[in-house]
Structure formats: structure tokens, C-alpha cells
N, CA, C and O of each residue as an XYZ file, in Angstrom:
792
protein
N       0.812     -1.214      0.000
C       0.000      0.000      0.000
C       0.850      1.271      0.000
O       0.315      2.372     -0.130
N       2.166      1.128      0.144
C       3.025      2.302      0.276
C       2.895      3.247     -0.907
O       2.858      4.464     -0.725
N       2.827      2.705     -2.111
C       2.770      3.547     -3.311
C       1.343      3.759     -3.813
O       1.142      4.284     -4.909
N       0.356      3.355     -3.021
C      -1.034      3.506     -3.464
C      -1.415      4.980     -3.522
O      -0.999      5.780     -2.684
N      -2.209      5.318     -4.521
C      -2.687      6.695     -4.691
C      -4.211      6.668     -4.646
O      -4.833      6.012     -5.482
N      -4.830      7.366     -3.690
C      -6.306      7.350     -3.619
C      -6.926      7.979     -4.854
O      -6.428      8.991     -5.347
N      -7.998      7.398     -5.358
C      -8.681      7.924     -6.535
C      -9.747      8.945     -6.170
O     -10.255      9.646     -7.045
N     -10.088      9.040     -4.910
C     -11.114      9.982     -4.462
C     -10.997     10.180     -2.967
O     -10.111      9.605     -2.336
N     -11.876     10.983     -2.388
C     -11.823     11.234     -0.942
C     -12.210      9.996     -0.145
O     -12.971      9.155     -0.623
N     -11.685      9.889      1.062
C     -12.011      8.783      1.950
C     -13.432      8.952      2.459
O     -13.803     10.018      2.951
N     -14.217      7.904      2.339
C     -15.596      7.939      2.824
C     -15.645      7.211      4.162
O     -15.344      6.019      4.233
N     -16.018      7.915      5.212
C     -16.095      7.305      6.534
C     -17.432      7.568      7.173
O     -18.367      8.017      6.510
N     -17.531      7.292      8.452
C     -18.767      7.542      9.187
C     -18.410      7.924     10.615
O     -17.387      7.500     11.153
N     -19.267      8.726     11.209
C     -19.010      9.183     12.571
C     -19.546      8.230     13.618
O     -19.026      8.175     14.732
N     -20.580      7.479     13.273
C     -21.165      6.558     14.244
C     -21.740      5.369     13.479
O     -22.376      5.536     12.438
N     -21.510      4.183     14.001
C     -22.022      2.977     13.357
C     -22.676      2.124     14.450
O     -22.012      1.286     15.060
N     -23.951      2.330     14.695
C     -24.594      1.603     15.792
C     -24.755      0.121     15.483
O     -24.962     -0.271     14.335
N     -24.658     -0.692     16.525
C     -24.943     -2.117     16.396
C     -26.442     -2.314     16.592
O     -27.007     -1.864     17.589
N     -27.080     -2.985     15.643
C     -28.517     -3.187     15.681
C     -28.825     -4.674     15.741
O     -28.299     -5.464     14.956
N     -29.680     -5.044     16.680
C     -30.087     -6.443     16.825
C     -31.610     -6.489     16.892
O     -32.223     -5.724     17.636
N     -32.219     -7.376     16.123
C     -33.664     -7.549     16.214
C     -33.963     -9.033     16.367
O     -33.087     -9.878     16.182
N     -35.193     -9.335     16.703
C     -35.589    -10.738     16.803
C     -35.374    -11.422     15.458
O     -35.607    -10.807     14.418
N     -34.934    -12.684     15.453
C     -34.677    -13.360     14.174
C     -35.939    -13.778     13.430
O     -35.875    -14.125     12.251
N     -37.087    -13.748     14.104
C     -38.345    -14.127     13.457
C     -39.412    -13.114     13.866
O     -39.555    -12.803     15.048
N     -40.158    -12.602     12.891
C     -41.294    -11.724     13.154
C     -42.492    -12.280     12.400
O     -42.516    -12.272     11.169
N     -43.473    -12.757     13.130
C     -44.621    -13.391     12.488
C     -44.174    -14.628     11.740
O     -43.661    -15.572     12.341
N     -44.368    -14.628     10.429
C     -43.943    -15.766      9.612
C     -42.702    -15.442      8.792
O     -42.383    -16.151      7.837
N     -41.994    -14.361      9.166
C     -40.831    -13.927      8.390
C     -39.546    -14.140      9.178
O     -39.361    -13.533     10.233
N     -38.646    -15.004      8.675
C     -37.339    -15.152      9.327
C     -36.355    -14.120      8.783
O     -36.380    -13.803      7.594
N     -35.500    -13.601      9.642
C     -34.460    -12.664      9.218
C     -33.110    -13.345      9.307
O     -32.826    -14.055     10.271
N     -32.273    -13.127      8.296
C     -30.902    -13.638      8.309
C     -29.962    -12.486      7.986
O     -30.380    -11.465      7.442
N     -28.699    -12.657      8.323
C     -27.688    -11.657      7.994
C     -27.992    -10.302      8.593
O     -28.429    -10.204      9.740
N     -27.759     -9.247      7.808
C     -27.955     -7.881      8.293
C     -29.406     -7.577      8.614
O     -29.679     -6.623      9.343
N     -30.342     -8.352      8.096
C     -31.743     -8.136      8.444
C     -32.010     -8.508      9.900
O     -32.912     -7.961     10.534
N     -31.224     -9.435     10.419
C     -31.383     -9.852     11.810
C     -30.489     -9.054     12.746
O     -30.888     -8.735     13.866
N     -29.293     -8.734     12.299
C     -28.382     -7.954     13.132
C     -27.321     -7.315     12.261
O     -26.855     -7.906     11.287
N     -26.952     -6.112     12.623
C     -25.899     -5.388     11.921
C     -24.982     -4.811     12.988
O     -25.382     -3.932     13.752
N     -23.766     -5.303     13.037
C     -22.838     -4.915     14.090
C     -21.710     -4.060     13.544
O     -21.482     -3.997     12.336
N     -21.019     -3.410     14.447
C     -19.873     -2.577     14.086
C     -18.966     -3.343     13.126
O     -18.585     -4.484     13.390
N     -18.628     -2.704     12.017
C     -17.820     -3.377     10.993
C     -16.475     -3.842     11.529
O     -15.901     -4.793     10.998
N     -15.955     -3.190     12.575
C     -14.664     -3.585     13.141
C     -14.701     -4.978     13.748
O     -13.653     -5.592     13.944
N     -15.897     -5.489     14.052
C     -15.984     -6.838     14.623
C     -15.776     -7.912     13.571
O     -15.510     -9.064     13.913
N     -15.890     -7.558     12.298
C     -15.590     -8.494     11.215
C     -16.506     -9.699     11.155
O     -16.049    -10.804     10.864
N     -17.796     -9.509     11.425
C     -18.699    -10.656     11.478
C     -19.819    -10.611     10.444
O     -20.638    -11.529     10.402
N     -19.882     -9.573      9.609
C     -21.017     -9.416      8.700
C     -21.275    -10.611      7.809
O     -22.352    -11.205      7.868
N     -20.312    -10.974      6.988
C     -20.488    -12.106      6.068
C     -20.626    -13.418      6.830
O     -21.442    -14.271      6.479
N     -19.818    -13.568      7.878
C     -19.867    -14.804      8.656
C     -21.225    -15.027      9.287
O     -21.763    -16.132      9.228
N     -21.794    -13.978      9.897
C     -23.109    -14.111     10.522
C     -24.205    -14.289      9.474
O     -25.202    -14.964      9.733
N     -24.031    -13.694      8.300
C     -25.016    -13.891      7.236
C     -25.047    -15.360      6.811
O     -26.118    -15.951      6.676
N     -23.876    -15.939      6.604
C     -23.816    -17.352      6.206
C     -24.284    -18.258      7.333
O     -25.008    -19.224      7.097
N     -23.871    -17.948      8.566
C     -24.254    -18.785      9.696
C     -25.756    -18.766      9.914
O     -26.366    -19.820     10.094
N     -26.363    -17.579      9.902
C     -27.804    -17.508     10.135
C     -28.579    -18.201      9.013
O     -29.601    -18.837      9.272
N     -28.104    -18.084      7.768
C     -28.754    -18.788      6.662
C     -28.646    -20.303      6.841
O     -29.589    -21.039      6.555
N     -27.488    -20.757      7.318
C     -27.312    -22.190      7.572
C     -28.229    -22.665      8.699
O     -28.812    -23.746      8.613
N     -28.354    -21.858      9.754
C     -29.246    -22.228     10.859
C     -30.691    -22.325     10.380
O     -31.431    -23.219     10.793
N     -31.089    -21.400      9.506
C     -32.453    -21.438      8.967
C     -32.659    -22.692      8.123
O     -33.692    -23.352      8.230
N     -31.686    -23.017      7.290
C     -31.803    -24.210      6.447
C     -31.891    -25.472      7.303
O     -32.697    -26.357      7.018
N     -31.072    -25.559      8.344
C     -31.108    -26.731      9.227
C     -32.433    -26.822      9.979
O     -32.940    -27.916     10.226
N     -32.990    -25.668     10.341
C     -34.252    -25.666     11.079
C     -35.394    -26.226     10.233
O     -36.363    -26.759     10.773
N     -35.284    -26.106      8.913
C     -36.358    -26.593      8.037
C     -36.025    -27.914      7.348
O     -36.854    -28.443      6.608
N     -34.853    -28.445      7.573
C     -34.466    -29.707      6.927
C     -35.416    -30.824      7.344
O     -35.595    -31.087      8.534
N     -36.016    -31.471      6.365
C     -36.895    -32.607      6.627
C     -38.267    -32.239      7.153
O     -39.034    -33.135      7.504
N     -38.611    -30.973      7.224
C     -39.933    -30.564      7.717
C     -40.910    -30.382      6.555
O     -40.536    -29.984      5.452
N     -42.167    -30.688      6.844
C     -43.224    -30.370      5.885
C     -43.442    -28.861      5.908
O     -43.258    -28.223      6.944
N     -43.829    -28.295      4.785
C     -44.021    -26.855      4.713
C     -45.484    -26.454      4.873
O     -45.922    -25.433      4.342
N     -46.243    -27.281      5.620
C     -47.604    -26.875      5.964
C     -47.523    -25.879      7.123
O     -46.432    -25.558      7.594
N     -48.666    -25.397      7.576
C     -48.690    -24.346      8.604
C     -47.960    -24.774      9.871
O     -47.207    -23.989     10.448
N     -48.172    -25.990     10.301
C     -47.523    -26.471     11.528
C     -46.016    -26.619     11.325
O     -45.228    -26.253     12.198
N     -45.620    -27.153     10.177
C     -44.198    -27.332      9.898
C     -43.461    -26.002      9.820
O     -42.345    -25.871     10.322
N     -44.090    -25.020      9.189
C     -43.467    -23.696      9.096
C     -43.344    -23.080     10.480
O     -42.305    -22.516     10.821
N     -44.400    -23.185     11.279
C     -44.373    -22.629     12.634
C     -43.265    -23.282     13.463
O     -42.512    -22.591     14.150
N     -43.167    -24.603     13.399
C     -42.137    -25.317     14.156
C     -40.740    -24.989     13.638
O     -39.801    -24.844     14.422
N     -40.603    -24.871     12.312
C     -39.306    -24.538     11.733
C     -38.828    -23.154     12.137
O     -37.653    -22.956     12.446
N     -39.750    -22.197     12.134
C     -39.385    -20.842     12.546
C     -39.006    -20.782     14.017
O     -38.075    -20.072     14.397
N     -39.730    -21.529     14.842
C     -39.397    -21.559     16.268
C     -38.041    -22.219     16.483
O     -37.258    -21.781     17.326
N     -37.766    -23.274     15.718
C     -36.464    -23.944     15.801
C     -35.353    -22.982     15.382
O     -34.307    -22.917     16.028
N     -35.579    -22.241     14.303
C     -34.585    -21.265     13.850
C     -34.327    -20.205     14.913
O     -33.176    -19.865     15.187
N     -35.390    -19.685     15.510
C     -35.230    -18.667     16.555
C     -34.360    -19.189     17.690
O     -33.463    -18.492     18.166
N     -34.628    -20.414     18.121
C     -33.848    -20.995     19.219
C     -32.386    -21.186     18.815
O     -31.481    -20.890     19.595
N     -32.155    -21.678     17.599
C     -30.780    -21.875     17.130
C     -30.031    -20.538     17.050
O     -28.868    -20.446     17.441
N     -30.708    -19.512     16.542
C     -30.108    -18.191     16.404
C     -29.738    -17.636     17.782
O     -28.625    -17.149     17.985
N     -30.680    -17.715     18.725
C     -30.432    -17.156     20.055
C     -29.335    -17.913     20.797
O     -28.614    -17.327     21.604
N     -29.209    -19.181     20.534
C     -28.176    -19.974     21.202
C     -26.806    -19.785     20.559
O     -25.792    -19.791     21.256
N     -26.764    -19.618     19.245
C     -25.500    -19.604     18.506
C     -24.980    -18.201     18.204
O     -23.805    -17.913     18.435
N     -25.835    -17.337     17.696
C     -25.399    -16.024     17.220
C     -25.477    -14.962     18.307
O     -24.570    -14.142     18.444
N     -26.556    -14.977     19.075
C     -26.796    -13.903     20.031
C     -25.690    -13.733     21.075
O     -25.346    -12.594     21.389
N     -25.116    -14.805     21.630
C     -24.025    -14.589     22.600
C     -22.851    -13.801     22.013
O     -22.266    -12.965     22.702
N     -22.501    -14.057     20.755
C     -21.426    -13.299     20.116
C     -21.834    -11.836     19.931
O     -21.048    -10.925     20.190
N     -23.071    -11.625     19.482
C     -23.538    -10.260     19.251
C     -23.572     -9.466     20.545
O     -23.190     -8.296     20.567
N     -24.023    -10.090     21.619
C     -24.069     -9.403     22.905
C     -22.663     -9.039     23.378
O     -22.447     -7.954     23.918
N     -21.717     -9.943     23.175
C     -20.341     -9.652     23.558
C     -19.741     -8.521     22.749
O     -19.028     -7.677     23.292
N     -20.026     -8.495     21.439
C     -19.514     -7.433     20.576
C     -20.105     -6.086     20.989
O     -19.391     -5.085     21.054
N     -21.417     -6.063     21.269
C     -22.045     -4.819     21.727
C     -21.449     -4.376     23.063
O     -21.146     -3.199     23.258
N     -21.285     -5.330     23.979
C     -20.703     -4.987     25.277
C     -19.298     -4.441     25.128
O     -18.917     -3.495     25.817
N     -18.532     -5.033     24.233
C     -17.156     -4.592     24.008
C     -17.118     -3.162     23.491
O     -16.205     -2.408     23.829
N     -18.096     -2.777     22.679
C     -18.106     -1.431     22.112
C     -18.460     -0.371     23.152
O     -18.260      0.820     22.913
N     -18.982     -0.791     24.296
C     -19.392      0.160     25.331
C     -18.315      0.407     26.371
O     -18.512      1.211     27.282
N     -17.175     -0.272     26.253
C     -16.143     -0.200     27.283
C     -14.910      0.507     26.730
O     -14.401      0.155     25.666
N     -14.441      1.503     27.467
C     -13.195      2.163     27.094
C     -12.021      1.273     27.469
O     -11.996      0.695     28.556
N     -11.043      1.164     26.566
C      -9.876      0.319     26.822
C      -8.610      1.120     26.526
O      -8.484      1.719     25.458
N      -7.676      1.128     27.472
C      -6.424      1.827     27.211
C      -5.379      0.839     26.715
O      -5.577     -0.374     26.781
N      -4.280      1.359     26.226
C      -3.255      0.515     25.614
C      -2.651     -0.460     26.618
O      -2.373     -1.607     26.268
N      -2.443     -0.021     27.867
C      -1.849     -0.904     28.883
C      -2.761     -2.094     29.162
O      -2.290     -3.221     29.321
N      -4.050     -1.844     29.221
C      -5.001     -2.928     29.475
C      -5.003     -3.924     28.329
O      -5.004     -5.135     28.550
N      -5.004     -3.411     27.098
C      -4.952     -4.307     25.932
C      -3.669     -5.143     25.946
O      -3.697     -6.338     25.654
N      -2.565     -4.515     26.282
C      -1.303     -5.239     26.290
C      -1.320     -6.359     27.326
O      -0.868     -7.470     27.047
N      -1.841     -6.073     28.526
C      -1.917     -7.113     29.555
C      -2.808     -8.264     29.104
O      -2.502     -9.430     29.353
N      -3.906     -7.932     28.444
C      -4.810     -8.971     27.956
C      -4.101     -9.887     26.965
O      -4.151    -11.110     27.097
N      -3.433     -9.283     25.958
C      -2.809    -10.095     24.923
C      -1.549    -10.798     25.417
O      -1.182    -11.841     24.875
N      -0.880    -10.258     26.427
C       0.241    -10.980     27.038
C      -0.265    -12.262     27.690
O       0.369    -13.313     27.595
N      -1.415    -12.159     28.351
C      -2.004    -13.346     28.976
C      -2.382    -14.377     27.927
O      -2.111    -15.566     28.093
N      -3.011    -13.923     26.840
C      -3.446    -14.845     25.783
C      -2.246    -15.463     25.069
O      -2.202    -16.676     24.866
N      -1.275    -14.636     24.688
C      -0.123    -15.136     23.917
C       0.804    -16.004     24.755
O       1.548    -16.819     24.210
N       0.768    -15.841     26.057
C       1.634    -16.639     26.926
C       1.093    -18.025     27.211
O       1.732    -18.801     27.923
N      -0.068    -18.351     26.673
C      -0.709    -19.629     26.947
C      -1.185    -20.229     25.625
O      -2.158    -19.736     25.056
N      -0.527    -21.284     25.116
C      -0.899    -21.852     23.809
C      -2.364    -22.280     23.719
O      -3.017    -22.055     22.701
N      -2.879    -22.899     24.787
C      -4.277    -23.335     24.764
C      -5.213    -22.123     24.680
O      -6.200    -22.138     23.945
N      -4.887    -21.084     25.438
C      -5.704    -19.878     25.431
C      -5.615    -19.171     24.076
O      -6.602    -18.612     23.600
N      -4.445    -19.196     23.465
C      -4.292    -18.597     22.136
C      -5.198    -19.278     21.122
O      -5.820    -18.608     20.299
N      -5.278    -20.606     21.174
C      -6.153    -21.339     20.261
C      -7.614    -21.015     20.514
O      -8.400    -20.872     19.577
N      -7.976    -20.899     21.795
C      -9.355    -20.555     22.138
C      -9.705    -19.162     21.625
O     -10.817    -18.926     21.151
N      -8.747    -18.241     21.723
C      -9.006    -16.876     21.275
C      -9.210    -16.832     19.761
O     -10.098    -16.135     19.271
N      -8.390    -17.572     19.028
C      -8.570    -17.651     17.574
C      -9.926    -18.260     17.233
O     -10.604    -17.808     16.310
N     -10.316    -19.285     17.982
C     -11.618    -19.906     17.747
C     -12.753    -18.939     18.078
O     -13.784    -18.929     17.405
N     -12.558    -18.125     19.122
C     -13.576    -17.140     19.486
C     -13.736    -16.100     18.386
O     -14.855    -15.810     17.963
N     -12.623    -15.536     17.920
C     -12.709    -14.505     16.891
C     -13.203    -15.073     15.564
O     -13.732    -14.333     14.734
N     -13.035    -16.379     15.357
C     -13.594    -17.042     14.184
C     -15.016    -17.490     14.413
O     -15.620    -18.109     13.536
N     -15.574    -17.183     15.597
C     -16.955    -17.521     15.982
C     -17.193    -19.024     15.945
O     -18.286    -19.486     15.615
N     -16.141    -19.789     16.295
C     -16.272    -21.250     16.315
C     -16.546    -21.778     17.706
O     -16.965    -22.925     17.861
N     -16.313    -20.944     18.743
C     -16.687    -21.311     20.105
C     -17.487    -20.148     20.682
O     -17.328    -19.003     20.259
N     -18.344    -20.452     21.648
C     -19.141    -19.407     22.273
C     -18.289    -18.585     23.233
O     -17.315    -19.099     23.784
N     -18.639    -17.320     23.442
C     -17.851    -16.466     24.343
C     -17.658    -17.044     25.730
O     -16.590    -16.879     26.320
N     -18.668    -17.721     26.270
C     -18.551    -18.268     27.618
C     -17.425    -19.299     27.707
O     -16.760    -19.403     28.737
N     -17.211    -20.054     26.640
C     -16.134    -21.052     26.644
C     -14.768    -20.368     26.699
O     -13.872    -20.812     27.417
N     -14.617    -19.274     25.927
C     -13.362    -18.535     25.996
C     -13.198    -17.877     27.361
O     -12.096    -17.839     27.907
N     -14.281    -17.364     27.905
C     -14.205    -16.705     29.222
C     -13.652    -17.656     30.272
O     -12.792    -17.281     31.068
N     -14.150    -18.886     30.269
C     -13.652    -19.861     31.260
C     -12.157    -20.108     31.067
O     -11.400    -20.157     32.037
N     -11.738    -20.263     29.815
C     -10.315    -20.497     29.536
C      -9.480    -19.279     29.910
O      -8.374    -19.421     30.433
N     -10.003    -18.080     29.644
C      -9.264    -16.858     29.957
C      -9.089    -16.700     31.467
O      -8.010    -16.339     31.937
N     -10.141    -16.970     32.216
C     -10.053    -16.857     33.679
C      -9.082    -17.891     34.240
O      -8.356    -17.604     35.191
N      -9.062    -19.099     33.655
C      -8.072    -20.102     34.084
C      -6.662    -19.602     33.794
O      -5.751    -19.785     34.601
N      -6.488    -18.961     32.618
C      -5.178    -18.407     32.275
C      -4.749    -17.322     33.240
O      -3.582    -17.252     33.624
N      -5.692    -16.469     33.638
C      -5.376    -15.424     34.611
C      -4.976    -16.026     35.950
O      -4.005    -15.594     36.572
N      -5.727    -17.021     36.384
C      -5.438    -17.647     37.679
C      -4.083    -18.342     37.644
O      -3.345    -18.302     38.629
N      -3.746    -18.976     36.528
C      -2.437    -19.626     36.413
C      -1.325    -18.589     36.486
O      -0.277    -18.847     37.077
N      -1.543    -17.411     35.888
C      -0.534    -16.357     35.927
C      -0.381    -15.808     37.338
O       0.716    -15.417     37.736
N      -1.463    -15.777     38.093
C      -1.418    -15.252     39.462
C      -0.693    -16.209     40.387
O      -0.128    -15.788     41.396
N      -0.702    -17.497     40.053
C      -0.108    -18.487     40.951
C       1.400    -18.645     40.796
O       1.971    -19.591     41.339
N       2.056    -17.750     40.073
C       3.512    -17.829     39.964
C       4.121    -17.434     41.301
O       3.441    -16.815     42.119
N       5.410    -17.782     41.551
C       6.036    -17.423     42.827
C       5.892    -15.929     43.105
O       5.949    -15.103     42.194
N       5.703    -15.599     44.391
C       5.402    -14.232     44.794
C       6.419    -13.223     44.269
O       6.031    -12.122     43.877
N       7.699    -13.561     44.248
C       8.730    -12.630     43.797
C       8.659    -12.319     42.312
O       9.115    -11.263     41.873
N       8.074    -13.256     41.521
C       7.993    -13.057     40.067
C       6.609    -12.606     39.612
O       6.354    -12.467     38.416
N       5.730    -12.383     40.564
C       4.347    -12.106     40.227
C       4.194    -10.736     39.582
O       4.720     -9.743     40.084
N       3.468    -10.689     38.463
C       3.178     -9.407     37.813
C       2.047     -8.718     38.554
O       1.180     -9.374     39.130
N       2.060     -7.429     38.538
C       0.998     -6.670     39.182
C      -0.041     -6.236     38.150
O       0.209     -6.229     36.945
N      -1.195     -5.882     38.660
C      -2.273     -5.318     37.853
C      -2.708     -6.240     36.725
O      -2.686     -5.864     35.553
N      -3.106     -7.463     37.101
C      -3.643     -8.355     36.089
C      -4.992     -7.841     35.632
O      -5.726     -7.253     36.426
N      -5.335     -8.049     34.369
C      -6.609     -7.544     33.877
C      -7.768     -8.268     34.534
O      -7.658     -9.441     34.892
N      -8.847     -7.584     34.688
C     -10.066     -8.160     35.233
C     -11.215     -7.840     34.304
O     -11.113     -6.916     33.497
N     -12.325     -8.592     34.398
C     -13.470     -8.289     33.535
C     -13.945     -6.851     33.690
O     -14.434     -6.249     32.734
N     -13.802     -6.298     34.899
C     -14.262     -4.930     35.119
C     -13.451     -3.918     34.319
O     -13.924     -2.811     34.061
N     -12.244     -4.284     33.926
C     -11.409     -3.355     33.170
C     -11.827     -3.293     31.699
O     -11.350     -2.444     30.947
N     -12.707     -4.186     31.302
C     -13.210     -4.110     29.947
C     -12.422     -4.899     28.933
O     -12.660     -4.761     27.733
N     -11.485     -5.726     29.376
C     -10.715     -6.483     28.394
C     -11.428     -7.759     28.009
O     -10.969     -8.483     27.126
N     -12.539     -8.044     28.654
C     -13.263     -9.260     28.372
C     -14.560     -8.965     27.642
O     -15.570     -9.636     27.853
N     -14.525     -7.964     26.790
C     -15.735     -7.530     26.118
C     -16.375     -8.589     25.247
O     -17.584     -8.546     25.019
N     -15.589     -9.551     24.750
C     -16.181    -10.601     23.928
C     -17.169    -11.436     24.716
O     -17.982    -12.156     24.137
N     -17.100    -11.342     26.034
C     -18.069    -12.080     26.832
C     -18.635    -11.180     27.910
O     -18.835    -11.603     29.048
N     -18.893     -9.936     27.542
C     -19.510     -8.996     28.476
C     -20.904     -9.465     28.822
O     -21.465    -10.327     28.145
N     -21.466     -8.895     29.880
C     -22.795     -9.302     30.333
C     -23.818     -9.201     29.216
O     -23.725     -8.317     28.364
N     -24.798    -10.104     29.215
C     -25.787    -10.118     28.138
C     -26.646     -8.862     28.149
O     -26.908     -8.285     29.204
N     -27.078     -8.448     26.969
C     -27.897     -7.260     26.855
C     -29.237     -7.438     27.536
O     -29.868     -6.452     27.917
N     -29.688     -8.675     27.700
C     -30.979     -8.857     28.348
C     -30.947     -8.417     29.807
O     -32.002     -8.239     30.415
N     -29.749     -8.235     30.386
C     -29.653     -7.734     31.746
C     -29.890     -6.236     31.816
O     -30.077     -5.688     32.903
N     -29.885     -5.567     30.668
C     -30.151     -4.143     30.632
C     -31.662     -3.956     30.676
O     -32.369     -4.591     29.893
N     -32.186     -3.108     31.560
C     -33.645     -2.942     31.668
C     -34.289     -2.705     30.318
O     -33.887     -1.821     29.562
N     -35.308     -3.521     30.026
C     -36.044     -3.363     28.776
C     -35.332     -3.913     27.562
O     -35.896     -3.921     26.468
N     -34.095     -4.378     27.733
C     -33.328     -4.926     26.613
C     -33.328     -3.942     25.448
O     -33.361     -4.342     24.284
N     -33.291     -2.665     25.772
C     -33.259     -1.633     24.729
C     -32.157     -0.655     25.090
O     -32.201     -0.024     26.146
N     -31.190     -0.531     24.235
C     -30.055      0.323     24.552
C     -29.706      1.185     23.364
O     -29.690      0.720     22.224
N     -29.425      2.450     23.637
C     -29.076      3.356     22.562
C     -28.015      4.304     23.085
O     -28.293      5.140     23.944
N     -26.799      4.179     22.570
C     -25.722      5.039     23.012
C     -24.913      5.475     21.813
O     -24.560      4.657     20.963
N     -24.617      6.768     21.738
C     -23.802      7.244     20.631
C     -22.350      6.899     20.837
O     -21.686      6.422     19.917
N     -21.831      7.140     22.070
C     -20.417      6.878     22.313
C     -20.119      5.397     22.157
O     -19.109      5.027     21.557
N     -20.984      4.547     22.691
C     -20.742      3.115     22.644
C     -21.187      2.479     21.354
O     -20.813      1.347     21.047
N     -21.991      3.209     20.592
C     -22.458      2.721     19.302
C     -23.110      1.353     19.406
O     -22.781      0.441     18.648
N     -24.031      1.214     20.343
C     -24.738     -0.056     20.473
C     -26.219      0.244     20.609
O     -26.625      0.929     21.548
N     -27.026     -0.250     19.699
C     -28.452      0.000     19.775
C     -29.182     -1.310     19.572
O     -29.040     -1.950     18.530
N     -29.950     -1.707     20.544
C     -30.761     -2.900     20.426
C     -32.170     -2.444     20.097
O     -32.812     -1.780     20.910
N     -32.654     -2.789     18.926
C     -33.926     -2.248     18.487
C     -35.109     -3.010     19.047
O     -36.144     -2.411     19.339
N     -34.980     -4.319     19.202
C     -36.104     -5.113     19.670
C     -35.624     -6.213     20.586
O     -34.616     -6.864     20.311
N     -36.332     -6.423     21.661
C     -35.997     -7.548     22.536
C     -36.664     -8.789     21.998
O     -37.537     -8.728     21.133
N     -36.236     -9.911     22.527
C     -36.838    -11.169     22.096
C     -38.255    -11.310     22.642
O     -39.034    -12.127     22.149
N     -38.590    -10.517     23.657
C     -39.908    -10.620     24.245
C     -40.873     -9.568     23.714
O     -42.081     -9.668     23.933
N     -40.355     -8.566     23.023
C     -41.210     -7.477     22.584
C     -41.949     -7.846     21.302
O     -41.584     -8.793     20.605
N     -42.971     -7.095     21.014
C     -43.687     -7.306     19.759
C     -42.999     -6.565     18.637
O     -42.424     -5.496     18.840
N     -43.063     -7.142     17.449
C     -42.416     -6.509     16.294
C     -43.327     -5.415     15.757
O     -42.982     -4.748     14.782
């Protein structure tokens, strides 16, 4: 890119809210950006589009397409979506709401890079191949192992979830009253809860 010459002005945006809606409204299933649109920095747009489409296809595999079959298939899809996609989306939204300084990021990645098993889990998490809770358990084990080094060699100021370095598994949005959140600084907007009417 060193010798690249721009052909026009850079097009950017000042705010990119994360939007999440129920995956099914009435008899209409939503996949991809129709179901959720997250901050582009999370790198999940195409992946979530393909994943949600696959979940929908699996939910209808072998089902009759009569009224009962469609109803059951849509309910199956909703459950699959909420179990598979929603935990990642909630973590990404939570991560966007937390300020992180360079020292905190460095401590986090030192912990991850210093542990081969944790490094693999982190790659699997960012590839959306494991759920955030699975990485959280591995990360906390890694932190505890680092704390148990001899007292003279012990590092100070280990990262904690409260410091915001664990945003990939931040608390679920359903814990926020009304499951409706709108913040400009954090760029996270939940448009519809799973319990609300469309």
C-alpha cells in the first residue's frame, strides 16, 4: 500500500450503531444484516449472514411446509439463532461500550499469547467457532495460572473483567432494563428484545 494513490476522498462515518432484532417476526425469518448489523470492526457481517442462513436451512431440513411445519421450523430457527449467534452479538455490543487503554490491551494479549491453549481458544472465538462463555472460562483459568507464579515473580495489575478487556463475553444485553439500549459513544443500539412485539 506504500505507493497507493487514492482515486477519491475517503468515505467514513461518525457513528455505526450495532442493531439487533428478533430473528423471526410473524412468519418472516431474518438472516444476515436483516437480523443484526454490528460494528464493521468486529468483522462478522459475512460470517453471521452465512451462519444464520445455515441455521435457517437446518431448522427446516426434513420438515413439511404446511402451517404447523413452518411454525415449528421458525421456532427452531429462533432458538438456534439465540443460542448460537446472540451470545457473540451481545459480547460485541458490550465490548463497544467499554473504554480500553493501551496498557489494558497489552496485559490482555500478554495473557493470551503466553498460553498456547488460550491462544487457540481466542482464535476460535474470533472465528466464531466457540461461544464467548467457553473462551471466558479459559481466559479466567489463564489469569489464575498467571497469578499463581512465585510471589517474587508475580506481575501486578492483572486484567479483570471490570477493566473491559473481556468484552467478547460482556454481560448479556438482556440484563439491561427493557433490553433496549441506545448510546452514541458506545455505538450499540438494540432495536427489539426477544420478548417485545415486532
